[in-house]
C-alpha positions in Angstrom: 12.4 16.4 11.7 11.0 16.0 8.2 8.2 18.6 8.4 6.3 19.6 5.3 8.0 23.0 5.3 11.5 21.5 5.5 10.8 19.0 2.8 9.5 21.8 0.4 12.5 24.0 1.2 15.0 21.2 0.6 13.4 20.1 -2.7 13.2 23.7 -4.0 16.9 24.1 -3.1 17.8 21.2 -5.3 15.5 22.0 -8.2 16.0 25.8 -8.2 13.2 26.2 -10.7 10.5 28.8 -10.1 8.0 26.7 -12.1 7.8 24.2 -9.2 5.8 26.3 -6.7 5.0 25.1 -3.2 1.6 23.5 -4.1 3.2 21.4 -6.9 5.9 20.1 -4.6 3.5 19.4 -1.8 1.4 17.3 -4.2 4.5 15.4 -5.3 5.5 14.8 -1.7 2.1 13.3 -0.9 2.2 11.2 -4.1 5.6 9.8 -3.1 4.5 9.1 0.5 1.5 7.2 -0.8 3.6 5.3 -3.3 6.2 4.2 -0.6 3.4 3.1 1.8 1.7 1.2 -1.0 5.0 -0.7 -1.8 7.8 0.1 -4.2 9.1 -2.5 -6.7 12.7 -2.9 -5.8 15.5 -3.7 -8.2 15.5 -7.4 -7.0 11.9 -7.7 -8.1 10.4 -7.8 -4.6 7.9 -5.2 -3.3 8.9 -3.1 -0.2 7.1 -4.2 2.9 4.2 -2.4 4.6 5.0 0.4 7.0 4.4 -1.0 10.6 3.1 2.3 11.9 0.2 2.2 9.4 -1.1 -1.0 10.8 -4.9 -0.6 11.4 -8.1 -2.4 12.4 -11.6 -1.6 11.3 -14.9 -3.4 10.7 -16.9 -4.2 7.6 -20.6 -4.9 7.5 -21.8 -7.6 5.1 -24.4 -6.6 2.5 -26.9 -8.6 0.5 -24.3 -9.0 -2.2 -21.2 -11.3 -2.0 -18.9 -8.4 -1.1 -18.6 -5.2 0.9 -16.3 -2.2 0.5 -13.1 -2.3 2.6 -12.6 0.7 4.9 -12.0 4.0 3.1 -8.4 4.3 4.4 -7.5 0.7 3.3 -4.3 0.6 1.2 -2.8 -2.8 1.3 -2.4 -6.3 2.8 -5.5 -7.6 4.6 -3.8 -10.2 6.8 -6.5 -11.2 9.3 -10.3 -11.3 9.1 -12.5 -12.0 12.1 -16.2 -13.0 12.3 -18.7 -11.2 14.5 -17.6 -13.3 17.5 -14.0 -12.3 17.1 -12.9 -15.7 15.7 -10.5 -15.9 12.8 -11.9 -16.7 9.3 -9.2 -18.6 7.6 -7.8 -17.4 4.3 -8.4 -19.5 1.2 -6.8 -22.9 1.6 -3.3 -22.9 0.0 -3.0 -19.1 0.0 -3.7 -15.8 1.8 -6.6 -13.3 1.8 -5.4 -11.9 -1.5 -5.7 -15.3 -3.3 -9.1 -14.7 -4.9 -8.9 -17.6 -7.4 -8.4 -20.0 -4.5 -11.3 -18.4 -2.8 -13.5 -19.2 -5.8 -12.0 -22.7 -6.0 -12.9 -23.4 -2.3 -16.5 -22.0 -2.3 -19.4 -24.3 -2.9 -21.4 -21.9 -5.2 -19.2 -20.4 -7.9 -21.9 -17.8 -8.6 -21.2 -16.4 -5.1 -24.9 -16.5 -4.1 -24.7 -19.0 -1.2 -26.7 -17.8 1.8 -25.7 -18.5 5.4 -23.0 -17.5 7.9 -19.7 -16.3 6.5 -17.2 -19.2 6.1 -14.8 -17.9 3.4 -13.3 -14.5 2.6 -10.9 -13.0 0.1 -9.9 -9.5 -1.0 -10.2 -8.3 -4.6 -9.4 -4.7 -5.3 -11.1 -2.5 -2.7 -13.7 -5.2 -1.8 -13.9 -7.9 0.8 -15.7 -10.9 -0.8 -17.3 -13.6 1.3 -19.5 -16.7 1.3 -22.1 -17.4 2.7 -24.2 -14.3 2.7 -25.9 -13.6 6.0 -29.6 -12.7 5.9 -28.9 -10.0 8.5 -25.9 -7.8 8.3 -22.9 -9.3 10.1 -19.9 -7.3 11.3 -16.5 -8.6 10.2 -13.2 -7.3 11.7 -10.3 -6.6 9.3 -6.6 -6.1 10.1 -4.8 -4.2 7.3 -2.4 -1.4 6.5 -4.0 2.0 5.9 -3.0 5.0 3.7 -0.8 7.6 5.4 -2.5 10.9 6.1 -2.1 13.7 3.5 0.5 16.4 4.5 -1.2 19.8 4.4 0.1 22.0 7.2 3.6 23.5 7.5 4.4 21.4 10.6 2.9 18.1 9.3 5.3 15.1 9.4 5.0 12.1 7.1 3.4 9.1 8.7 4.8 5.6 8.6 8.4 6.2 7.3 10.9 6.0 10.2 12.1 9.5 11.1 15.7 8.9 10.3 14.8 8.1 6.7 11.7 10.1 6.0 13.3 13.4 4.9 15.9 12.1 2.5 13.6 9.4 1.1 10.8 11.8 0.2 13.3 14.4 -1.0 15.0 12.0 -3.5 11.6 10.4 -4.5 10.3 13.8 -5.5 13.5 14.9 -7.2 13.8 11.6 -9.0 10.3 11.9 -10.6 10.8 15.6 -11.3 14.1 15.3 -13.0 12.7 12.5 -15.2 10.2 15.2 -16.4 12.7 18.0 -16.7 15.3 16.0 -18.6 13.0 14.3 -21.0 14.3 15.2 -24.5 17.3 17.1 -23.2 20.9 16.5 -24.3 21.8 15.7 -20.7 18.9 13.3 -20.3 19.0 11.1 -17.3 21.9 12.7 -15.3 19.8 14.2 -12.5 17.2 11.5 -12.6 19.9 8.8 -12.4 21.6 10.5 -9.4 18.3 10.8 -7.4 17.1 7.3 -8.5 20.3 5.8 -7.1 19.9 7.7 -3.8 16.2 6.8 -3.6 16.7 3.1 -4.0 19.6 3.1 -1.6 17.3 4.6 1.0 14.5 2.2 0.1 16.9 -0.7 0.8 17.7 0.8 4.2 14.0 1.1 4.8 13.3 -2.5 3.9 16.2 -3.6 6.1 15.0 -1.5 9.0 11.5 -2.8 8.8 12.3 -6.4 8.0 9.8 -9.0 6.7 6.9 -9.8 9.0 4.3 -12.4 8.1 3.6 -14.8 5.4 4.5 -14.4 1.7 2.1 -12.5 -0.5 1.1 -13.8 -3.9 0.4 -12.2 -7.3 -2.6 -13.2 -9.4 -5.2 -11.9 -11.7 -8.1 -13.9 -10.4 -7.2 -16.8 -12.6 -3.9 -18.0 -11.2 -1.2 -17.3 -8.6 2.5 -17.5 -9.3 3.4 -18.2 -5.7 6.1 -15.6 -5.8 6.9 -14.1 -2.4 7.1 -10.4 -2.4 6.1 -8.7 0.9 4.9 -9.3 4.4 
């Protein structure tokens, strides 16, 4: 099992550098875990899919503004929003819940000040935007993928990553980033980093294959346009 203690021991055995004390390695393990859960840009240009075990549901209360904060543990991919009666609120026509520019295009009041029951929603950053704006707070249900819990205790195991991949994946992720720092400016620049980078992306490919793609394509956009490029489920 990939417990925190075992991960730290395995990484220290590779680095063999007293400068990398337990607390530094633990921080790097947690950073790598969060990065993998959030999605890694793969060599083919796609982003790795969400980790199924991090699927979550929570509620958001509307405010007097056109937006409300998403749950504190939200990390990525809102894929279903429900009204206070449990009925689906459809994503912006022609896109998904991340298509904010389509949300603006499909709303009646571009200033986002329209009062009334919620009929349109979209995600931008860590906010859930909506129109209309109810006069009395309304509870919206949100399905999404949450952040994995931080590893802190010796026996803690990483959330989300399948057990048969978790240990090696996090080990190579930490070593890859650490060797990039160690070898910066050295004559042998890139040897250790290259080895661990290759191993890391081989394991990420196995992770992507194991999880598979579930759901509709996601789209990139800056609020002005979407390129309609599929990246993850």
